[in-house]
N, C-alpha and C positions, 0 to 999 in steps of 0.2 A: 294074129297080129294086127293092131289097130293103127289108125292114121297118126302120124307124128306131125304135130304143129310147131311152128317157130314163131314166137311173137317178137316183133321189132317195131318201135315207134319213133318217129322224129318228124319235125316240122321246121320250117325255115331253112334256107340252103346251107349255112354253116353246119348245122346239126345234121342235116341229111348227109352232107359230105362226111362228117365225122362218123356216123353210123356205117356209111358204105366203105370207109377207109379202114375201120377197126373191126366191129363185130362181124359185119357182112363178109369182109375179105377174109377174116380167120375162119368163118364157118365154111368157107370154100376150099380149105386145105384138105388134102387127100384123106385124112383119117377122120374127118368130121362129116359134113353133109354128104360128100360123094360116097363115102363108105356106107352111111345108112341108105342112101338112095339105091343101092344095088339090090336090097331085099325088102324095102319098105316104101309105103306111100308117104310122101312128104307134102306139106303145105305150108306156105309162109304167110303168116298174117301180119300185114303191114298196116300201121295206123298213122294217119297224117291229116293236115288240114287241106281244104280244097286248093288253096294257092300253091301248095307244094306238091300236089298230086303228080303233075306231069314230070317234074324233076325227079321225084322219088322213083317213079316207074322206070326212068332212063337209068338211074343209078342201081336198080335192082334187076336189070335184064339177066345178069349172069345167073341168078337164082332160078330162072325159068328152065334151065337144063335139068333141074333136079326135082321139080314138083311144081304144083300150082302156086301162083303168086296172087293173093287176094288183098286188095287195098281197101280199107275202110276210112271214111272221112269223118272227122270230128262232128261236122255239121249235120251228118246223116245217121250216125251210129247211136242208137238208143240203148241206154244202160239204166235199168230201174226206173223207167218212166220219162226220161229226158235224154236228149242228146248229150254227148260228151261236151260239146261247145256250151250248150245252155247250162249244163250242171256246174261247169267251171265258171262261167260268167256270173252266175248267181252268187258267188262267194267273194268277199272282199279278202285278198290275200297277197302276200309277196310274190315275186316272180318265181323264186324257188319253190314255194308252197304250191303254187299254180302248176308247175311242172310235175310235182309229186302227185298232185290231185289228177292230172290228166294221165299220168303213168298208171295210177291205181285204177282208173275207169277203163283204160285200155286192157289191163289185166283182168278185170272183171268180165269184160266182153269176150276176151279170148278164152277164159275159163268156162264161161257159158257155152261158147262155140264147141270147145273141146268135149264137154259133157254130151252136147247134142250129136257129136260124131259117133257116140256109142262106146260100148265097153271096150277097153283096151286102148282107147286113144290116150295120147300123151302130149303134154304141152311143155316146150322149152321156153323159159323166159330169159331173153337176151337183153341186158342193158345197152342203152344207146352208146356208152363210152367203153364197152367191154372188149377185151381181146382174149381169144380162147386158144389154148395151145393144141397142136395137131393131135388128134386121137382122143381128145377129152369128150367129144360129143358121143362117139360110139361107145366109149367106156362108161359114161353116165347112163346111156340108155340100157347097157348090159345090167346095170345095177337095178334099173327099173324092171327089167325082165326077170330078174332073179328075186323080186318081191318087194323092193323098196317102193313106197308110195310117194315119197318125195326125196330128192337129192339136193343137197345145199353145199356151197363151198365158202370158205372164209373170204371176206372181202379184202382184197389187196389192191392198193392204189399205187401206181407207177407215176412218176413225175414226167409229164410230156416234155419238159425242157431238158432232162438228163437221160432219160431211157433212149435205147436205140430203135425203139418201135415207132419210126416215123412212117407216114403213108407212103413215102417213096421206097423205103426199105421193105416194108411189108408187100408192096406191089411187085418189087423185083424178086422177092422170094417166091412168089406165086403160089402154085398148088402144093408145094412142099411145106409150106407154113413154118412155124417155130415150134421146137420142143419146149416143154416146161423148163428143162434144165438149162437151156440157153438163156432163159430170162432170169432164173433163179441164181445163176452163177454170178450175175452182175449185181445182185443184192448185197449190201443195202444201198450202193451208190445210186441205183435207179429208182429207189423208192420215194414216193411222195411223203412229205414231212408228216402227214396224218397217220400213215402207216409206220413211219419211224417212231412215232410216239407210242406205238403199241409194243415195241420191243422191250422185254422185261427188264433189261439192265440199263435202259436209257435214263439219264438224269432229268429228262423232260418228258416223263411218262404222262400219258393222257389222263384226264379226269373222267374219261368215258371209255373204259377198255372193253369195247364190244368184242374184241379178240385179243389174245395175248400171244406174243411170239417169244419163245425161249430160245436162245442161241444153242446150237448143237455142234459146237466147235467148228470144224472145217466142213462138216456134213451139210449144214444148212440150218434149219430152224424147225422147232416143234410149235404148232399152232394149236390153240384150243379156243373155240369160238362160242359165245353166247348166242349170237345172232348171225348165223351163216346166211349167205344169200341164196334163196331157192333158185335152182337152175333148171330142174326138171320135175314135173309133177304128173301123176295119174289122178286127176281131180275126184274129189268126194262130192257127189251131187248135193249133199246135205251141208257142205260147208264151202261156199264159193265167194264169201265176202270177209273182209277184215277192216279194222278201223285205222290201223297205222299203215306204215309201209309193209311190204310183204314179209320182211325178215323178223318182224317181232313175234307176233302170236299165231300167224296164220298156219304155219307148217305144223305146229304142235297141236293146234285144234283140229286140223284136217285129217292127220293120220289116225289110223284105227288103234295103233300102239306106238309108243315113243321109239322103239327099236326100228320101226319102219321109216323113220326119218334118218336117212344115211348121209354121212359125210365121207368122201373118198378118203382111203388111207393115206395117200400121198399125192403130191404134185405130179408124179409120174402117171398116176391113174387119171387125174383130171386137174386142170389148172385154169383158172379165170382170173384176170386182172382187169382193173379199170385204169385207163390212161387219162390223167387229170392234169390241168395246168396248175402251176405252183400257187396261183392266187386263189384257188378253190379252197373254201374253208379257211380263210386267212386270219380268223380270230386268234389272237395270241393267248394261250393259256399260261397260268402260273406254272413254272417248273416244279416238278415233283418227282418223287420216286415211288416205285410200286412197293407198297407195304401191305401187311396183313389187314391192318385196320381200314385202310382205304379201299381195298378190294372187298372187304367184307361189307362195308357201307354200300358200295355199288351193287353187290349181289342182292342185298336186302331191299334196297330202294329201287333198283332198276330192272330186277329180273323176277321171274317166277321159278319155283322149285323145278318145274318141268325143263327148264333149260339146262339143267345138270345133265340130262340124257344126251344133249348135244355136246356140252363141254367134255364129257367123258370120252368122246371120239377124237382122238389125237389126229392131227393132220400134219404130215411131214412135208416140208419145203426142202426138196432134195437137190443139192448141187454136187454131191459126191456119192460114194458107194452106199447104195440103198440097203445092202445086206449087212451092213457093219452092226455088231451087237451093241454098240453105243446107243443106237436108236432106242431099243427096248428099255435100256437102263434110264435113259433121259425121259422117256415117257412115264416110267414108274415114278421117277422123281417129281415130275411136274404133277402127277395125279396125287401124290402124297402131300404136296403143298396145297393143293385145292381141297383135299380132305380135311386139312387142318383149318383152312379158312371156313369152310362150310360148318365144321364143328363150332367154330367161334361165332358164326352167325346163329346158330341154334342157341348157344349159351347167351349170346347178347340179347336175343329176343325175349329171353325170360326176365331180363333185368330192366327192360324198357318200362317207363312209367306209363300209366293208363291215360290215354287221351284219344279223342276221335281221329285225329290226324295220324298218330302212330298206329292205331288199331287198322287204319286203311292201308298203311304201308305193310303191316304184317299180313293182312288178308291178301294183298296183292302178291306177296312173295310165297307164303305158306298155303294159300288156297288153291283152287283148281285154275287151270290155264285160263278158264272163262272169267275168273276173277281178277286176272292180271291187269294192272293198270299201265298199259303200254302208252307211249307218248300220244298217240291219236285218240285214246279213250280219255285222257286227262283233259283235253281241251274241249270236250263235247259239252 
């Protein structure tokens, strides 16, 4: 059994507080870090800037009971020949793009360190605004032990203004944490509007369906995701870099076979959500409905054929009886709908006129994952 690393990054007091109140606190619930620490060596890789170092260490004191706490500073941490601070400062970008770039450089550093830890080492990548249900961490690690090279979960955003996962409530719950069902039972009331727009029968369905949630009557939802969020990885030393954010091509490029990129079967196994203010991503989209043509366009333009291996892994968001036979029926129905859309994409590609632009789109979708034009690659 190798070392298990946990990556967390935050800088500036409000964001350090958010990390401590949400992901860090949820990691400390009984079935997460404490459960793993009984039989495994853990290390917490914390990244921040120099001005936030002292405060971050104070907020992270509770982690020291379960493993080594290693703090790396942006001003001193070298990634590919430059410090994180220097590499970021050299690029003219928006505040959001700057954060994504810092996150990515921290991920590069943590991947490198995990490889250096030797065979069997595993890295958990914990977003700054994540909340993880009790038992999810030990469940995901079991999937890695069983042979998965990467485990990802669909990204679900909760509204900070309407969900009951406030710092005060989380702290009061203490080491008991929250089960996934407690959170899922409050859906869709507690969902951020970004995730509401991913529900298949919404009349304001998103133009960018990174995941799709099909209602499963009173049981919950069935989710299928093109771009699940990587949560745990046994890094491949030959593939430690990616051009976009981690959820686009990295996992499919890294694993030795598509079936080794696993998505948990249900929220009862593992559940992670992001707690986000309502103003986040406040751009208003034109209301639309989910149709075959719109989904086919998205699949062709925004995905690679390799993403189908992820989409085929249904993820159940369970708020009622998990053994109900309706689950299997609904999974089959959603798969049939996707089979139809993918068949349409194949037929459509044969009818597209010849042009360099359309050929680039076809190569991106029908070529290998290395040919996929993820958003990060398009702007290079």
